[in-house]
C-alpha positions as CSV (number, residue, x, y, z in Angstrom):
1,M,19.6,12.2,10.1
2,L,22.6,11.5,7.9
3,K,24.3,13.8,5.4
4,V,27.3,12.8,3.3
5,S,28.9,15.5,1.1
6,G,31.8,15.2,-1.4
7,L,33.2,12.1,0.3
8,V,36.5,11.0,-1.1
9,K,38.7,8.1,0.1
10,Y,41.9,6.8,-1.5
11,F,44.7,4.4,-0.5
12,P,48.4,4.7,-1.4
13,T,49.7,2.2,-4.0
14,P,53.2,1.7,-5.5
15,D,52.0,3.6,-8.5
16,G,50.3,6.5,-6.7
17,V,46.8,6.2,-5.1
18,A,43.7,4.1,-5.7
19,H,40.4,5.8,-5.2
20,A,37.8,3.8,-3.3
21,I,35.3,6.7,-3.2
22,R,35.4,9.5,-5.7
23,G,32.9,12.1,-4.4
24,V,29.8,10.5,-2.8
25,D,26.8,12.6,-1.9
26,F,23.6,11.5,-0.3
27,E,21.2,12.2,2.6
28,I,19.0,9.9,4.7
29,G,15.9,11.2,6.4
30,E,14.8,10.2,9.9
31,G,13.3,6.7,10.0
32,E,14.4,5.9,6.4
33,F,15.9,2.7,5.2
34,Y,18.6,3.5,2.7
35,T,20.7,0.9,0.9
36,L,24.0,1.1,-0.9
37,I,24.2,-1.6,-3.5
38,G,26.8,-2.5,-6.1
39,P,29.4,-5.0,-7.2
40,S,32.5,-5.9,-5.1
41,G,35.0,-3.1,-5.0
42,C,32.5,-0.3,-5.9
43,G,33.1,1.6,-2.6
44,K,29.9,0.8,-0.7
45,T,31.6,-0.8,2.4
46,T,34.3,1.9,2.5
47,T,31.6,4.5,2.5
48,L,29.9,2.8,5.4
49,R,33.2,2.5,7.3
50,C,33.8,6.2,6.9
51,I,30.4,7.0,8.3
52,A,31.1,4.6,11.2
53,G,34.4,6.2,12.0
54,L,36.4,3.1,11.1
55,E,38.0,4.8,8.1
56,R,39.1,8.4,7.8
57,P,38.2,10.0,4.4
58,N,40.6,12.2,2.6
59,E,37.9,14.8,1.7
60,G,34.3,15.6,2.3
61,E,31.9,16.0,5.2
62,I,29.7,13.6,7.3
63,S,27.1,14.8,9.7
64,I,24.7,12.8,11.9
65,D,21.6,14.5,13.2
66,G,23.1,17.9,12.4
67,T,26.4,17.3,14.1
68,V,29.5,17.1,11.9
69,V,31.5,14.0,12.8
70,E,34.0,14.0,9.9
71,K,35.5,16.9,8.0
72,P,39.2,16.4,7.0
73,E,39.6,20.0,5.8
74,D,38.9,21.3,9.3
75,D,40.6,18.3,11.1
76,V,37.3,17.2,12.5
77,H,37.2,13.5,13.3
78,S,34.8,12.0,15.9
79,P,36.0,8.5,16.9
80,A,33.6,5.6,16.3
81,H,32.6,5.1,20.0
82,K,31.5,8.8,20.2
83,R,29.2,8.6,17.2
84,D,25.6,7.9,18.0
85,I,25.5,4.7,15.8
86,G,24.9,1.0,16.1
87,M,26.5,-1.4,13.7
88,V,26.1,-5.0,12.6
89,F,29.0,-6.5,10.6
90,Q,29.1,-9.2,8.0
91,S,30.8,-11.3,10.7
92,Y,28.5,-11.0,13.7
93,A,31.5,-10.9,16.2
94,I,29.5,-12.7,18.9
95,W,31.8,-13.4,21.9
96,P,31.8,-17.2,22.5
97,H,32.6,-17.0,26.2
98,L,29.5,-14.8,26.9
99,N,25.9,-15.8,26.9
100,V,23.2,-13.9,25.0
101,F,22.4,-11.4,27.7
102,Q,26.1,-10.6,28.3
103,N,26.8,-10.1,24.6
104,V,24.0,-7.6,24.3
105,A,24.9,-5.8,27.6
106,Y,28.6,-5.4,26.7
107,P,28.3,-2.0,24.8
108,L,26.6,-0.5,27.9
109,Q,29.0,-2.0,30.4
110,V,32.0,-0.5,28.7
111,N,30.3,2.8,28.0
112,K,31.4,5.9,29.9
113,P,29.6,6.9,32.0
114,R,28.3,3.4,32.6
115,P,24.5,3.3,33.2
116,P,23.2,1.8,36.5
117,K,22.9,-2.0,36.6
118,S,19.1,-1.8,36.6
119,E,19.0,0.4,33.5
120,I,21.4,-2.0,31.7
121,E,19.1,-4.9,32.5
122,E,16.0,-3.0,31.3
123,R,17.6,-2.0,28.0
124,V,19.0,-5.4,27.3
125,K,15.6,-7.0,27.9
126,E,14.0,-4.4,25.7
127,S,16.5,-5.1,22.8
128,L,16.1,-8.8,23.1
129,Q,12.3,-8.6,23.1
130,L,12.6,-6.5,19.9
131,V,14.5,-9.3,18.1
132,D,12.4,-12.1,19.7
133,M,15.3,-13.5,21.7
134,A,14.1,-12.7,25.3
135,E,13.6,-16.4,26.2
136,L,17.2,-17.2,25.2
137,S,18.9,-14.6,27.2
138,S,20.9,-17.1,29.3
139,R,21.8,-19.4,26.4
140,S,25.5,-19.7,25.6
141,A,26.7,-18.0,22.4
142,T,28.2,-21.3,21.2
143,K,24.8,-22.8,21.1
144,L,23.2,-20.3,18.8
145,S,22.2,-20.9,15.2
146,G,23.2,-18.5,12.4
147,G,19.9,-16.7,12.5
148,Q,20.0,-16.4,16.3
149,Q,23.5,-15.0,16.1
150,Q,22.3,-12.4,13.6
151,R,19.5,-11.4,16.1
152,V,22.0,-11.1,19.0
153,A,24.3,-8.9,16.9
154,L,21.3,-6.7,16.0
155,A,20.1,-6.5,19.6
156,R,23.6,-5.5,20.6
157,A,23.5,-2.7,18.0
158,L,20.1,-1.5,19.2
159,V,20.8,-1.6,23.0
160,R,22.5,1.8,22.9
161,R,19.4,3.3,21.3
162,P,21.4,4.8,18.4
163,K,20.2,7.5,16.1
164,L,21.7,5.7,13.1
165,L,21.9,1.9,12.4
166,L,24.6,0.7,10.0
167,L,24.3,-2.8,8.5
168,D,27.2,-4.3,6.5
169,E,25.8,-7.3,4.6
170,P,24.4,-8.8,7.8
171,L,22.6,-11.7,6.0
172,S,25.3,-12.9,3.7
173,N,26.5,-15.7,6.0
174,L,23.1,-17.3,6.2
175,D,21.8,-20.1,3.9
176,A,19.3,-19.1,1.2
177,Q,16.1,-20.1,3.0
178,L,17.1,-18.5,6.3
179,R,18.3,-15.4,4.5
180,E,14.9,-14.8,3.0
181,Q,13.2,-15.4,6.3
182,M,15.5,-13.0,8.1
183,R,15.1,-10.4,5.4
184,F,11.5,-9.9,6.3
185,E,12.1,-10.2,10.0
186,L,14.9,-7.6,9.8
187,E,12.6,-5.2,8.0
188,D,9.9,-5.7,10.8
189,M,12.5,-5.2,13.6
190,V,14.0,-2.1,12.2
191,S,10.5,-0.6,11.5
192,R,9.4,-1.3,15.1
193,A,12.5,0.3,16.5
194,G,11.9,3.4,14.2
195,L,15.5,3.6,13.3
196,T,17.2,5.4,10.5
197,T,19.2,2.7,8.7
198,L,22.0,2.5,6.2
199,Y,22.3,-0.9,4.7
200,V,25.1,-2.3,2.5
201,T,24.7,-5.3,0.2
202,H,25.5,-6.7,-3.2
203,D,22.2,-8.7,-3.2
204,Q,19.6,-7.0,-5.4
205,S,16.7,-8.9,-3.9
206,E,17.6,-7.6,-0.4
207,A,18.0,-4.1,-1.7
208,L,14.6,-4.1,-3.5
209,A,12.7,-5.8,-0.7
210,L,14.0,-3.8,2.3
211,S,14.6,-0.2,1.2
212,N,12.7,3.0,1.0
213,R,15.5,4.2,-1.3
214,I,18.5,2.5,-2.9
215,A,21.7,3.9,-4.3
216,L,23.6,1.9,-6.9
217,M,27.4,2.4,-6.8
218,S,30.0,1.8,-9.4
219,E,33.8,2.7,-9.3
220,G,33.4,4.9,-6.2
221,L,30.4,6.9,-7.4
222,I,26.6,6.7,-6.9
223,V,25.3,6.3,-10.5
224,Q,21.6,6.4,-9.6
225,D,19.5,6.5,-6.4
226,G,15.7,6.6,-5.7
227,P,12.8,4.4,-4.7
228,P,13.5,0.8,-5.6
229,R,10.5,0.6,-8.1
230,E,11.7,3.7,-9.8
231,V,15.3,2.7,-10.2
232,Y,14.3,-0.8,-11.4
233,A,11.7,0.5,-13.9
234,A,13.7,3.5,-15.2
235,P,17.4,2.8,-15.1
236,R,19.6,5.7,-16.2
237,N,22.1,3.6,-18.1
238,E,23.0,0.1,-19.2
239,F,25.0,-0.6,-16.0
240,V,22.0,0.1,-13.8
241,A,19.7,-2.0,-16.0
242,S,22.0,-5.0,-16.1
243,F,23.0,-5.0,-12.4
244,L,19.6,-4.5,-10.9
245,G,17.6,-7.4,-12.2
246,A,17.7,-9.3,-15.5
247,A,17.3,-7.3,-18.7
248,N,17.2,-7.8,-22.5
249,F,19.1,-5.4,-24.7
250,L,18.2,-4.7,-28.3
251,T,19.8,-2.3,-30.7
252,G,18.6,-0.6,-33.8
253,E,18.2,2.6,-35.8
254,V,15.4,5.2,-35.7
255,E,13.7,5.3,-39.1
256,Q,10.7,7.5,-38.3
257,V,9.7,10.0,-35.6
258,K,6.3,11.5,-35.0
259,N,5.2,13.3,-31.8
260,G,8.0,11.7,-29.8
261,I,7.1,8.2,-31.0
262,G,9.9,6.6,-33.0
263,L,9.9,3.6,-35.3
264,V,13.1,1.6,-34.6
265,R,14.4,-1.0,-37.0
266,L,16.2,-3.6,-35.0
267,D,19.6,-4.9,-36.1
268,S,19.9,-8.3,-37.8
269,Q,16.4,-8.0,-39.3
270,A,14.8,-8.8,-36.0
271,G,11.8,-6.6,-36.7
272,M,10.5,-3.1,-36.0
273,L,9.5,-1.5,-32.6
274,E,7.3,1.5,-32.0
275,L,8.6,3.3,-28.9
276,S,8.6,6.6,-27.0
277,L,11.9,8.2,-27.6
278,P,13.7,10.3,-24.9
279,S,15.0,13.8,-25.8
280,G,18.3,13.6,-27.6
281,I,17.4,10.7,-29.8
282,G,16.0,11.5,-33.3
283,L,15.7,10.4,-36.9
284,G,18.7,8.3,-38.0
285,D,20.2,7.9,-34.5
286,R,21.2,4.6,-33.0
287,A,19.2,3.4,-30.0
288,K,19.6,0.7,-27.3
289,I,16.4,-0.7,-25.9
290,V,16.1,-2.2,-22.5
291,I,13.2,-4.5,-21.7
292,R,12.7,-6.7,-18.6
293,P,11.9,-10.4,-19.1
294,E,8.6,-10.0,-17.2
295,D,7.5,-7.3,-19.6
296,I,7.4,-9.5,-22.7
297,D,4.3,-11.5,-23.5
298,L,4.9,-14.9,-25.1
299,H,2.4,-16.4,-27.6
300,K,2.4,-19.8,-29.1
301,D,0.3,-18.5,-32.0
302,P,0.7,-15.1,-33.6
303,P,-1.9,-12.6,-32.3
304,D,-3.9,-10.7,-34.9
305,K,-2.7,-7.2,-35.8
306,A,-0.3,-6.9,-32.9
307,A,2.3,-4.1,-32.9
308,N,5.8,-4.7,-31.5
309,L,5.7,-8.4,-32.4
310,V,8.8,-10.4,-33.1
311,G,9.1,-14.1,-33.8
312,G,11.7,-16.6,-32.7
313,E,12.6,-20.1,-31.6
314,M,12.7,-21.4,-28.1
315,T,16.3,-22.5,-27.4
316,R,16.4,-23.1,-23.7
317,V,14.0,-23.4,-20.7
318,V,15.4,-23.1,-17.1
319,F,13.0,-24.4,-14.5
320,E,13.1,-22.2,-11.4
321,G,10.1,-23.6,-9.4
322,A,7.1,-21.4,-9.6
323,Q,8.4,-19.8,-12.9
324,S,10.6,-20.7,-15.8
325,E,13.2,-18.6,-17.5
326,C,12.8,-19.0,-21.3
327,F,15.4,-18.1,-23.9
328,I,14.2,-17.3,-27.4
329,K,16.5,-16.7,-30.4
330,V,15.3,-13.8,-32.5
331,H,17.7,-13.8,-35.5
332,E,21.0,-12.9,-33.8
333,H,19.4,-11.8,-30.5
334,E,18.6,-14.0,-27.6
335,L,15.7,-12.7,-25.4
336,R,14.8,-13.9,-21.9
337,V,11.1,-14.2,-20.9
338,R,9.7,-15.2,-17.5
339,L,6.6,-17.4,-17.5
340,H,4.7,-19.5,-15.1
341,Q,6.3,-22.9,-15.2
342,A,3.2,-24.5,-16.6
343,D,3.0,-22.1,-19.6
344,A,6.6,-22.6,-20.9
345,P,6.8,-23.9,-24.5
346,K,9.1,-26.7,-25.4
347,V,12.6,-26.2,-26.8
348,G,12.5,-25.9,-30.6
349,E,9.0,-24.5,-30.8
350,Q,8.3,-21.3,-32.8
351,V,6.9,-18.5,-30.6
352,W,5.9,-14.9,-30.9
353,L,6.9,-12.1,-28.5
354,K,4.8,-9.1,-27.8
355,I,7.0,-6.4,-26.4
356,N,5.4,-3.9,-24.0
357,S,6.6,-0.6,-25.5
358,E,5.4,1.4,-22.4
359,R,7.9,-0.6,-20.3
360,C,10.9,-0.2,-22.6
361,V,13.7,2.1,-21.7
362,V,15.7,3.7,-24.6
363,F,19.3,5.0,-24.5
364,A,21.4,6.5,-27.1
365,S,23.6,3.7,-28.6
C-alpha cells in the first residue's frame, strides 16, 4: 500500500545543508500498522510529512497503492489534498466554532467534486460511530475533553475513506491514564476500519503495543525494523537495545570457545558467563553483552550448581506499583532487575543473579 525508496530530505543552513533523512526505505502492506519510532530529531516526522505531501523530498520515490506521488528526479509531486490519505496531527486542529458533526464533515464539504448532502451525512455518521462519538455529533468543539477531541480528529481523517492513515504522535497531548486507554481504543478503531496505518511516536510503549512492525530511526536512517517482539528481543546494536526498553550492558573477553558456545570473563572480576556467540566473535575478542532486566532471576540465597551466576549488593529499589526496579552492584557494574514488588529484597542485602544466557544478545565490543 505504501512504498518509500531512497528518501532524502535536507534543509539549507549557513554552513551548507542539514540532512533530516539520509536514504529511507520501507514498505507497508495493506491493512498493516507500521510505526516509525526514535528520539527527537531522528527524521521520523519529516518522513511522515514527505509521505503526506507537506514536505517535498530532495531525492527518492513515494508510491501509494501503486501510484507514484513523489519523485523529485522526474518532477513528480502530487499535492497533499490529491493523495488518498487521512492524517491526525499531534495538535488535533479541531475548529472551535464548529460542532462535532461539522468538524468531521469539513473535508467532504471542501472536496471537489463535493459529495451530495445525503452522502456526507451518511459518511460522517459512519465515521462517528466508528470512534464511538455518534451521540455527541451536535456537541460544541469547545466542550470536548482531550480524548474526545482525539476521536473527532480521527473521525475527520477516516471520513474520506482513505487508503492510508498517517498518525503523528496523536496521543502525546493526553495525560498518562487517558493515553493508555486511548492506545487500546485506537488499535481497535483502526483494526475495525481495516486501514493501512503509518504511526509516528517517540513512546516505546505505544510502538510495541500497537504495531505489526516497527522501524527504529536514528540520524535520518532506519537502523532496524521488524515485528516488535523480534526487535525488542534481538536488537542489532547497542542503540536499539538501549532505546527500545531498559537494558543491562556487560563487557568482557572471550576465554574459551567450543561449538559456538563461548566462556566470557566479565570485566572488573564480575564473574564468568557461558553464552552463544555470533559469527565474527571468537577466542580473545572483546564482547558486549545485553540482557533485559526481566531476563535476570534474583535469588536471596545462592542456588546450587547454577551456571551464569553472579553475586552483588542491593543498592536501590524503585517502587513502581505492581513491580519494583531493583539496582544491584556487581563489582563495578550496576545491573537492573524487575521483580514483583512483594519479592524485592531490602537495600544492603547480598543477592545472587542468575542470568538467562538464551536471552542475552552479544555484540563485538
